[in-house]
N, C-alpha and C positions, 0 to 999 in steps of 0.2 A: 530641189535639193532634199526635201523631206523624204520622198520615196527612196532616193538613193541612200539616205542615212538609215532608213529601215532595213534595206537590203544589206547594208554594210554590217548591221548588228548580227544578222544571220551568219555572215562571213566571219565575224569576230567569234561567235560560238564555235564554228567549225575550226578556226585557227587555234582557239584555246583547247579544243579537244585534241588537236594535233600536238599541241605543246605539252599537255599534261598526261595524255593517255597513250600516245603512240611512241614507243621507245626506240628511237634511232638517234644517232649522233649524241650530243649532250643537251641537257635541258636548256642551258643558256643559249645555245645556238638555235634551238627550236623556237625559244621565246623571241630571240632577236629577229628571226625570219618572220614570225607572226606579226611582230610589231612593225617591221619594215613594210609589210603588205598594207597594214592599216594606216601607217604614216603616208605612204604613197597615195592611198585612196583619199586621205584627208587633204593632201596637197592638190590632188586633181579636182576634188569637189569644192574646196574653198579658195584655192589659188592664192591671190594676193592678200585676201583677208586674213588667212591663217598666218602668213609670214609677218604681216603687220602686227598681229597680236603677240608676237614674240619680242616686240620692243618693250623696254621697261626702263625704269630709273634705278639708280643705286638703292634708293629707299625701297622700291618694289622687290628687288633681289634680296635685300636684308630681311624684309618682312617674310618672304618665301623661306629663307634659311631658318629664321626663328620659328616659323610655323612647322617646318620639318623637324626641328629639334623638339618642339613641344609635342608633336604627334608621336615621336619616338619615345619620349618620356612617359606619355600616356600609355603607350603599348607596354613599356617596361613595367610600369606600375600595375597594369592589368595582369601581366604575366606573373609578376611576383605574388600578387594576391591569389591568382587562380592556377598557379603552377601545377598543382596536383591534377587538375582537370584538363589542362591544355598542353602539358609537356610533350605528350606523344604526337599531337598535331604539329607542334613546333618542330619536333624532330623530323617529321616527314617532310616539312618544307626545307629544312637544312640539308636533308639527304639529296634533294634535287641538285644542290650546288656541287656535289662531288664530281671531280673529273677535270676541272679547269683550274688554272693558277688564279690566285686571288686578284692579281692585277688585271687579268683579262676579264674576270667577273666585274671588277670595279668599272672598267671601261664600258662593258656591255650594259651595266646598270645606268650609266649616264645616257646612253643611246635609248634604252628601253623606256626610261622615265620620260624623256622628251617626247618620244614617239607615242607613248600612252596618253600623255597630256594633249598632244596635238589631236589625237583621235577622240578620246573620251570627253574632254572639255572643249577642245577647239572645233570639233565637228558635231558630235552628238549633243552635248549640252547647248552649244550655240543653236543648233537646229530646233531643239526642244524649246528654248527660250522664245523663239519666234512664234511658237504655237500656244504656249501655256504660261508664260511668265517665268521670272527667275527662280522663285522658291520652289514651285512645283517641278520645274525643269531640273534643278539641282537634285531634288529628292529622287525623281524618276531616273535620271541618268546614273545616279549612284546605285540605285537598285539594279539597273542593267549591268553596271560595272561589277557589282558584287556577284550577280547571277552567272556571268560568264565563267566565274571561278568554280561553278558547280562540278566541273570535270575533275577537280582536285579531290572531291569527296571529303573535304576538310571544312567543317562548319566554322571553327574559329577563324580560319583564313577568310572565309566568305564574310564573316562579321567585320573583320579588320578591313577588308576591301570596301565594305559599305561605309564604315566610319571614315576611312581615308578618302573615299570618293566624295563624301559630303564635305569634308574639310577642303579638299582641293577644288571642288566645285564652288564653294563659297569664296575661296581665295581668288579664283578666276573671275567670278562675278564682281567682287569687291575691288580688285586691282585692275580689272580689264586687261590682264596680262597673262599670257600662257607662260611667259618667262618666270613669273613669280610662282605659279603652280608647279612648273618644272623644277625650279630650284628646291622647292619644298619636297617634291617627290624624290629628287636625286639625293638630298641630304638624308631623308628618311630611309631609303633603301641602302645607301652606303653605310649608314650606322647599323642597320639591322643585319646586313650580310657581310660587311667587311670589318668595320672598326669597333663595333660593340654588339656582337651577336647576343641574343637572349640566352643561348646555351653555349 
């Protein structure tokens, strides 16, 4: 599985290039396609193990929701403090969302959040943990998650992806549940893009 996971990371870089640098259709549909490919790959490589890790308790979901809200508040505080330096970068991210109705974006965010967690935490972090232990695996997988965003040419976004990757990785390790990490990811993205945008 380790070699397959390494190959899949190269595929993730190619898919994120397609998502962020090739201009066809809408950004959200390109992102959904890319995540769908990685989700299918995750399901093929981990089979039942991946599906089993989506089981959780109400407490696990609540923890995920609270972590998602906390991560959003952290980003909001950072944006407020550094708005002069990061407003243009944030504007570039929000420009990607132009072209689809908000309710469609909200639905796609649910799918992409679950798919990204299945791949980055459920496949990549899981594979790394078998080779290097939890803490090193969380850090390394978060660096990989951040680095695929290089195609955005947006340093603040890459930093945010690194921080979010660390949080979701630790949440996954602590709760042993992709559902908790997915709930956090969903809440965070829905707040940022739909319910309480930074701009």
